N, C-alpha and C positions, 0 to 999 in steps of 0.2 A: 451318231451318236452321241458320242464323248462331246463334239461340237454344238450339240442340240444345246445338252445339260450345261455348257461351258453356259453360253448366252440364256439362258434360265436362269443359272445362276446368279448370271451376271446385274440382269434386268431384276433377279430379288433384290440386292446387294445395291441398285442401281434407287430400287424404287424406297427401299428402306434408309439410304443417305436424303431423299427427298422429304420421305416421311419426317425421320429424325431432324433433317433441316427446317420443315414449319415448325415443329413442335418449340425448336429452340429459339425463333422468333418474337412466336407469342411466349413465349416465358418470358424472354429479354423484354418486349412490351410492356407488357406485367408488371413488371421488375421496374421498369425504366415509368411506369405512370405510379407507383409507390414509390418510387425514392420521390418523386416531382410530388407526390403528397408530407412526403417525410420533410425535404427543406419548406416549401410553405409552412406546414406546420411549426419547423425549426425559426422560419423569420420572424411568423406570429411569437415565436416568447421569446427573441433578442431582441424584439420590438418591445413587445410586455415587459422584459426585464433594462430594458436600456428606460421606459418609463420609468417605471420604478427609481432606479439609480436616480432620472433626473426627480422625481419626487421626495427621494431620501437626501437627495444634494440642498436642497430645499427647503426643506425638517432641517438639515445640519445645519444650515444659513440661519434657519429663523429661532431655531434652538444657542449658537453662538452667540445672536443678537442678543437674544435674551438673558443670557451669562451675563453678557459683558452690561448689560441695563442693569441687572442685580448686584453686580459686582459695585455700580455706579452707585447703588439704592443702600449698600451696606455702607459701602465708604461714607455715603454723607450723613449716614446713621450714626457711624462711631466717629464721626465730628458734629455731629450736634450734642451723645452724648458724652465727647470730651469738652467740650462746652458748659452743658450743663452740669458735668461737675466741676469746670472750673469756678462759675455762676453761685454754683452752690457753694461753695468753701467762700470762697469773697464774700455773698449774704452773710454769712459764717461769720466771719474775720468780721465782717462794719456790726453782726451785732453785739460780739462780743467786746469791739471797743467802746459802739454805743454805751454798753450795760456802764463798762468798767469806767466811764468819763462822767456818771452818771450812778457811780454805787450807792454813794451817801444819800441822793433823796429817795432811789429806788428801795433804798433799807428802811427808811424811813414812812415808804407810802405815802411816799409824795408826786409821784408818778411813777407809770409803769411802761418799759420797755414790749415789747412786740412785736414777732415777726412772721409775716403771711406771706410764700414765694417768695417774690424780689422784691419785697415793699418794707418798710422798718417806719415802725408807729409810733412815736412818744405820747402818751396821754396824760393831761397835766392838769391834776385837780383845779377846777375855778376857783379854789381859796388861797391858792398858790398866786392867783394872776391878778384877779378881780373881788370888793367887795361885790357885796349882794347889789344887783339891780345897774354895777356900774363899768365902765370898759374901759376904764383911764388903769393901767396895770401898774401893780403895787410895787416896794422895793422888793420885796421876796418873789415876784416874779422874776424883775430883770433879771438879782442873778441866778436863780434858774436858767432864765430866755442865753445870758453867756458861756453857760454849760453847753447847753445843746444847742447853741449857734459854733462853738466851736468844734463838737461834735461832726456836726454837719457839713464845717465847709472846703474837708476833704473828699465831699462825694460829688465832682465838679459835674461827675454825668447822671446825675437824679434833678430833681423837677421834687421843690419841700412842699409841699399842700396843707397849708393849715385849712384846718374847720372846726367853728366853733360851735357847740353844745347847747343844748338847756334843759331841764327838766320840765314837767309839764303844767307849771302853776303859771298861768298867766302872768301876765305882765305889760301895763298902760299908765305910762310919763310922756311928760312933754315932748321925752329927745327918745325916748325908745315905745311907739305903738303897741312891739306884741315882742314877739320872745324872735323873731326873724331878722328883726332890723339888731336890735342886743346880740343873739349870735356874731351873726358879719362884723358888725362892730368890734367884736373882740379881736374874731378873726385877724383882720383890717390890725390891730392895732397891735397885733402881737410881730403880724409881719413886717411891717411899717420898725418896730424895735429891732428887729433882725438883721433889715438892711440897715441899721443906724452901725449894731455890731461889723457891719462890712461883706453880708452877703448881698449876692450882683439881686437886684429886685426880679429880676427876668426867669431867676430862677424858680420863683415864688406864686403861690395863687392862693386865694386867697377865699374865703368859700363861708356861708354857716347855714346849719342841720334843723335850728329851734328843736325842739322836742320830738321831729320825728324821724329819732333815729336812736335809741336808745339801747344800754347795755347794758338796762336793771328794770326793774317792774316801776313806778313811781308811785306804788302805795304806800309804802314808807320812808323817813325821811334820807337812812342809809341808803335807799335805791337810787332816792333825788339826787341826793348826796355824787353819785358813782354819776349818774349823768350830765351832770355840770360839769363839764371836761372842755379840754382844751386837746386838738385833735391835731401833732403834726408827723407827717409824715415822708417818709421819701420812695421819691415814685420815679421808676423808667421812666427818661428822656422821651422816649420811641411811646410807649402806650401816652404817657401825659398828649403827646402830639397828636396821636389819633382820636383823642376823650376832646380833642378842642375843635372849636368848630373850622372852618375852610376860608380862609380868605377871600375873600371879596373883592 
């Protein structure tokens, strides 16, 4: 009897162990599958993070290049600013020197010195240089031009542009059929005299605008008087070169 009971108990215990073994195996397989899924998910997360890392590194590299380019631009702008300040100071010094050399004539109202950007212009009244309808330089004009030439000689980096202007009163003589010829002839006369004072001819340009660039109305004698003038302008060589026709 005891043996039988012992047998049954053993069988029951064995069955329990077997049953317990089957449950553990199923749980293990399920756990293993779950872990496999977690590993796959982690691998995907890792790949995604690596892509993000690569993208961020590319963005960093791009930003560093942009930063370097910005620094170059800033440096270039600073250099340009310094250059402009230097040029502005030089232009002011040139203007002051020119006015100083021609103070007497400026005070008498015989001429005017103007500055615009990098250009300096001396406007001389016609009666200082020429008689009405003539292009022969008067002695008073020669005296003024000597002073002007002395002030201009030092600016070797500039081109001297001489432009003749008239009022709108028509002229028709054997020598000058119109104000065009008169204005050009007067500008040429001034250039030739400046050359005689020692200014190299290759630094000078002569032209005429007749009555087509007035600075005042031609309705009054005073306005016409202001329009009859000679402009002597210092122009940057580069600007003058760009404006010149190309050589063939």
